[in-house]
C-alpha positions as a printed Julia matrix, in Angstrom:
110×3 Matrix{Float64}:
  -6.14   12.45   9.03
  -7.66    9.38  10.64
  -6.93    8.3   14.19
  -6.52    4.61  13.39
  -5.03    2.45  16.12
  -1.98    0.34  15.52
  -2.54   -3.39  15.82
  -0.28   -3.39  18.87
  -2.7    -0.98  20.59
  -5.83   -3.03  19.9
  -7.36   -5.53  22.29
  -8.36   -9.02  21.19
 -11.93   -8.05  20.28
 -10.79   -5.06  18.21
  -8.26   -7.25  16.39
 -10.88   -9.88  15.58
 -13.24   -7.19  14.25
 -10.43   -5.67  12.17
  -9.53   -9.07  10.7
 -13.18   -9.7    9.79
 -13.44   -6.27   8.09
 -10.21   -6.81   6.17
 -11.27  -10.26   4.99
 -14.63   -8.92   3.83
 -12.96   -6.08   1.91
 -10.5    -8.58   0.42
 -13.37  -10.83  -0.69
 -15.05   -7.88  -2.42
 -11.8    -6.81  -4.08
 -11.29  -10.37  -5.35
 -14.84  -10.46  -6.76
 -14.2    -7.17  -8.55
 -10.93   -8.5   -9.93
  -8.78   -5.96  -8.08
  -5.98   -8.4   -7.35
  -3.47   -5.89  -5.94
  -5.96   -4.6   -3.38
  -6.95   -8.16  -2.54
  -3.3    -9.08  -1.83
  -2.74   -6.0    0.35
  -5.88   -6.61   2.4
  -5.05  -10.3    2.87
  -1.55   -9.37   4.09
  -3.02   -6.83   6.53
  -5.33   -9.52   7.93
  -2.33  -11.85   8.4
  -0.46   -9.08  10.24
  -3.45   -8.34  12.49
  -3.73  -12.07  13.27
  -0.08  -12.07  14.37
  -1.07   -9.77  17.24
  -3.49  -12.43  18.51
  -0.56  -14.83  18.96
   2.17  -15.04  21.57
   5.7   -14.87  20.11
   6.86  -16.98  23.08
   5.07  -19.95  21.47
   7.63  -19.9   18.64
  11.13  -21.26  19.24
  14.45  -20.42  17.63
  15.81  -23.36  15.64
  12.43  -25.08  15.23
  10.83  -25.81  11.88
   7.25  -24.78  11.04
   4.89  -25.25   8.13
   3.95  -22.1    6.22
   0.19  -21.63   6.0
  -1.02  -21.38   2.43
   2.21  -22.87   1.07
   1.87  -26.66   1.26
   5.01  -28.75   1.72
   7.15  -25.68   2.43
   8.87  -25.45   5.78
  10.47  -22.52   7.59
  13.22  -22.65  10.21
  13.33  -19.78  12.69
  16.7   -18.16  13.35
  15.3   -15.45  15.63
  12.15  -13.52  16.49
  11.7    -9.77  16.43
   8.32   -8.45  17.43
   5.62  -10.39  15.6
   8.0   -11.59  12.89
   9.99  -14.8   12.69
  13.26  -14.39  10.81
  14.77  -17.43   9.17
  14.72  -19.33   5.92
  12.66  -21.78   3.89
  13.96  -25.33   4.0
  15.17  -27.14   0.9
  16.39  -24.14  -1.03
  18.91  -21.37  -0.73
  19.37  -20.13   2.8
  17.88  -16.75   1.95
  16.89  -14.98   5.19
  13.37  -13.6    5.25
  10.79  -12.51   7.8
   7.3   -13.97   8.09
   4.51  -12.88  10.43
   4.14  -15.53  13.13
   0.5   -15.97  12.13
   1.7   -17.67   8.92
   3.55  -20.4   10.81
   2.06  -23.69  11.99
   3.81  -26.3   14.15
   4.76  -29.51  12.38
   2.91  -31.45  15.09
  -0.47  -30.05  14.0
  -2.49  -32.17  11.62
  -2.51  -31.23   7.96
């Protein structure tokens, strides 16, 4: 069994190295046409990136853009750990959780 660290136990440098490794593996999986592995590795990189961010920078009730999903907005109902719970604007109010690394303030440029 491997002694892999959890993202919460890694320092900033370790997280950045892990993200780089995951993105490289994802790139190779995409080139080989292994779409499922690509998707899993991309999601892991997003999760690792969430640990580089401060949840205090995200506010309940505010609306954020979702990275990689243009013109889709997400309103935060509450935060738990590195996840923002809320719903996508303009559709059904279906509650879901997104890693905070997927959210961008509306004030940022496109």
